[in-house]
C-alpha positions in Angstrom: 0.7 -11.9 -12.8 1.1 -10.2 -9.4 4.0 -11.4 -7.3 3.7 -10.8 -3.6 6.8 -9.2 -2.2 8.9 -10.9 0.6 6.3 -13.6 0.7 8.4 -16.3 2.3 10.0 -13.9 4.8 6.6 -12.7 6.0 5.2 -16.2 6.5 8.4 -17.6 8.1 8.8 -14.8 10.5 5.1 -14.6 11.5 5.2 -18.3 12.4 1.5 -18.8 11.7 -0.1 -21.6 13.8 -3.0 -23.7 12.5 -5.6 -22.2 14.8 -4.5 -18.6 14.4 -6.8 -15.7 13.5 -4.9 -13.9 10.7 -5.8 -10.5 9.2 -4.5 -9.7 5.7 -5.2 -5.9 5.8 -4.1 -5.4 2.2 -5.4 -8.3 0.2 -4.4 -7.1 -3.2 -3.6 -10.1 -5.4 -4.1 -12.5 -2.5 -0.6 -13.9 -2.4 0.0 -13.4 1.3 -3.5 -14.6 2.1 -3.0 -17.9 0.2 0.3 -18.5 1.9 -1.3 -17.9 5.3 -4.1 -20.3 4.5 -1.5 -23.0 3.7 -0.5 -22.7 7.4 -4.0 -22.5 8.9 -6.1 -25.5 9.7 -9.8 -26.1 10.2 -9.9 -24.0 13.3 -7.9 -21.1 11.8 -9.5 -17.9 10.5 -8.4 -15.6 7.7 -9.9 -12.1 7.4 -8.9 -10.4 4.1 -9.5 -6.7 3.6 -9.2 -4.6 0.5 -10.8 -1.4 -0.9 -10.9 -3.0 -4.3 -14.1 -5.1 -4.8 -12.8 -6.7 -7.9 -9.7 -8.0 -6.2 -11.8 -9.7 -3.6 -14.4 -11.1 -6.0 -11.6 -12.6 -8.2 -10.5 -14.7 -5.2 -13.9 -15.9 -3.9 -12.8 -19.5 -4.3 -10.5 -19.0 -1.2 -13.7 -19.4 0.8 -14.2 -23.0 -0.4 -10.7 -24.1 -1.4 -9.4 -24.2 2.2 -10.7 -25.8 5.4 -10.2 -22.6 7.4 -12.9 -19.9 7.9 -12.3 -17.1 5.3 -13.9 -13.7 5.4 -13.4 -11.4 2.4 -14.3 -7.8 3.3 -14.3 -4.7 1.2 -13.1 -1.8 3.3 -10.1 0.4 3.9 -7.8 -1.0 6.6 -8.0 2.3 8.5 -11.5 1.0 9.4 -10.3 -2.5 10.3 -11.9 -2.1 13.8 -15.3 -1.7 12.1 -14.7 -4.9 10.1 -13.5 -6.9 13.1 -16.4 -5.6 15.3 -18.9 -6.6 12.6 -17.4 -10.1 12.6 -17.4 -10.3 16.4 -13.6 -10.7 16.4 -12.0 -9.3 19.6 -8.4 -10.7 19.2 -6.1 -11.3 16.3 -2.9 -13.4 16.3 -1.2 -12.1 13.2 -1.6 -9.0 11.0 -0.1 -8.5 7.5 0.1 -5.1 5.9 1.6 -4.8 2.4 1.5 -1.1 1.8 2.3 -1.4 -1.9 -0.1 -1.9 -4.8 -0.5 -5.1 -6.7 0.4 -5.3 -10.4 -3.3 -5.8 -11.2 -4.2 -2.6 -9.4 -1.5 -0.6 -11.0 -1.9 -1.8 -14.6 -5.5 -2.9 -14.9 -7.4 -0.7 -12.5 -8.4 2.1 -15.0 -7.7 4.6 -12.1 -4.7 6.3 -13.6 -2.3 4.7 -11.1 0.2 3.9 -13.8 1.7 6.2 -16.4 2.2 3.2 -18.7 -1.4 3.4 -19.8 -3.5 6.4 -21.0 -6.2 6.7 -18.4 -8.2 9.3 -16.6 -6.1 11.0 -13.9 -7.9 9.7 -10.8 -5.6 7.6 -8.6 -8.3 7.3 -5.9 -9.1 3.8 -4.5 -12.7 4.8 -4.3 -14.9 2.7 -6.6 -15.0 4.4 -10.0 -18.8 4.4 -10.0 -18.8 6.2 -6.6 -16.6 9.1 -7.6 -18.3 12.5 -7.4 -17.1 16.1 -7.9 -16.2 16.2 -4.2 -13.9 13.1 -4.4 -10.3 14.0 -4.2 -8.5 12.9 -7.3 -5.1 13.5 -8.9 -6.8 15.5 -11.5 -8.2 17.9 -8.9 -4.8 18.3 -7.3 -2.9 19.1 -10.5 -5.6 21.5 -11.8 -6.8 23.2 -8.6 -4.1 23.2 -6.0 -1.5 26.0 -5.9 2.0 25.5 -7.1 3.6 25.5 -3.7 1.3 22.8 -2.4 1.9 20.6 -5.4 5.6 21.1 -5.1 5.5 20.1 -1.4 3.6 16.9 -2.2 6.0 15.9 -5.0 9.1 16.6 -2.9 7.9 15.1 0.4 5.9 12.1 -0.8 7.8 11.4 -4.0 11.3 12.5 -2.8 11.6 14.0 -6.3 14.7 16.2 -6.9 13.0 18.1 -9.6 9.8 18.8 -7.7 10.0 22.6 -8.1 10.4 22.4 -11.9 7.6 19.8 -12.2 5.2 21.8 -10.1 5.9 24.9 -12.1 5.4 23.0 -15.4 2.1 21.6 -14.2 0.7 25.1 -13.3 1.9 26.5 -16.6 0.4 23.7 -18.6 -3.0 23.9 -16.9 -3.3 27.6 -17.7 -3.7 26.5 -21.3 -5.7 23.3 -20.9 -6.9 21.2 -18.0 -4.7 18.2 -17.3 -7.0 15.2 -17.7 -5.0 12.0 -18.4 -1.9 10.1 -17.2 -0.3 10.6 -20.6 -0.7 14.4 -20.4 0.8 14.5 -17.0 3.8 12.3 -17.9 4.5 14.5 -20.9 4.6 17.6 -18.7 7.0 15.8 -16.4 9.3 14.9 -19.3 9.4 18.4 -20.5 10.2 19.7 -17.0 13.1 17.4 -16.4 16.5 17.2 -18.1 17.2 14.6 -20.8 19.8 12.7 -18.7 17.2 12.1 -16.0 15.1 10.2 -18.6 17.9 7.7 -18.9 17.9 6.6 -15.3 16.7 3.2 -14.1 13.2 4.4 -13.1 10.9 6.4 -15.3 11.1 10.2 -14.5 7.3 10.2 -13.9 7.5 7.5 -11.2 8.1 9.7 -8.1 5.5 12.3 -9.1 2.8 9.6 -9.7 3.7 8.0 -6.4 3.4 11.3 -4.6 0.0 12.1 -6.0 -1.3 8.7 -5.2 -0.2 9.0 -1.6 -1.8 12.4 -1.3 -5.1 11.4 -2.9 -5.5 8.3 -0.7 -4.0 9.9 2.5 -1.8 6.8 2.6 0.7 7.9 5.3 -2.0 8.7 7.9 -4.1 5.7 6.8 -1.1 3.5 7.5 -0.5 5.0 10.9 -4.2 4.7 11.9 -4.5 1.1 10.6 -1.4 -0.2 12.3 -2.3 1.5 15.6 -5.8 -0.1 15.5 -4.2 -3.5 14.6 -2.1 -3.4 17.7 -5.1 -2.8 19.9 -6.5 -6.2 18.7 -3.2 -8.1 18.9 -3.1 -11.1 21.2 -0.2 -11.4 23.7 2.6 -13.1 21.7 1.0 -12.0 18.4 2.8 -10.2 15.6 2.3 -7.5 13.0 4.2 -7.6 9.7 4.4 -4.4 7.6 5.9 -4.1 4.1 6.7 -0.5 3.0 8.0 0.8 -0.3 9.3 4.2 0.4 11.0 6.0 3.3 8.1 8.2 4.4 6.0 5.1 5.1 8.9 3.2 6.7 9.5 6.1 9.1 5.9 5.9 10.3 6.2 2.2 11.0 9.7 2.6 12.5 8.4 5.2 14.9 5.4 3.2 16.0 7.4 0.1 16.6 10.0 2.1 18.5 7.3 3.7 20.7 5.9 0.3 21.6 9.3 -1.0 22.4 10.0 2.0 24.7 6.7 1.3 26.5 8.0 -2.3 26.9 5.0 -3.7 24.9 7.2 -5.9 22.7 10.1 -5.8 20.2 10.9 -5.7 16.5 12.2 -9.0 15.3 14.6 -9.0 13.6 15.9 -5.6 14.8 16.7 -4.4 11.3 14.2 -4.4 8.4 14.2 -7.4 6.1 15.0 -6.5 2.5 14.4 -8.6 -0.7 17.1 -10.8 -2.0 18.9 -10.0 -5.3 17.1 -13.0 -6.8 13.7 -11.6 -5.8 14.5 -8.1 -7.2 15.7 -9.6 -10.4 12.5 -11.5 -10.8 10.3 -8.7 -9.5 11.8 -5.2 -10.0 9.0 -3.7 -8.0 10.4 -5.3 -4.9 13.6 -3.3 -5.0 12.5 -0.6 -2.4 10.6 -2.9 -0.1 11.3 -3.2 3.6 9.7 -5.7 6.0 9.4 -4.9 9.7 7.7 -7.2 12.2 6.7 -6.4 15.7 6.1 -9.1 18.3 3.9 -8.3 21.2 4.9 -9.5 24.7 3.2 -12.6 26.0 
């Protein structure tokens, strides 16, 4: 079962009022949305956005289980302005961005997002039925892009110390046979990295898979665009909460928040990012790298 990260910290710091308009820009397993609905009353509005149609359909009961108005919208949050305009919403009091993936998306999506299952090497959030030859997938990257470009992605987005060795091994392997599945890619990574690296806390394939997923879905630029658009809809006194899971994402958020502060548009509160407690990490190891930053717009 998916466990939303930093759930209580998000809800407590956002201080959701019963008549707020709240946008959960990354619905996922619905944990943050459900917690927000516990705070909202009959005049409150929740707008939940996700690219994954299945995630939204699995939680349709939210529309009837709570007294608040609930809108479940399938979209990428970089297009949240389109979603809000369609709904006639001009102002939002609270935004929630959880830039991680839910356990369901990672393990049951059949998209190749996890190396724990043997799946087609896709990693795209595009509906599987809509994927064409033109769709960017991890399979296309590892089989078509040059070694230098692959190495750069793995090093910059995955912060992988063995990026050069892994990229070289990928190019050598594809010369014999096209790399088609998550299992094939993981085996290449294992052969390219030293045995001692396989004994570390995280699987040696973790960083490479993360890097490819980020590249396929343009996650860094998508996050920047989505958060910028959110700020343009934020009411005076409103707040944006963003949970990141790696340093590249966090730097984007940190820079945006800093620029808004320098323009005297508001402040980050608290000043330093909130991190999961030891208890949360013990119960949910995926939370270990999470950071929560919240920006409060001036009234």
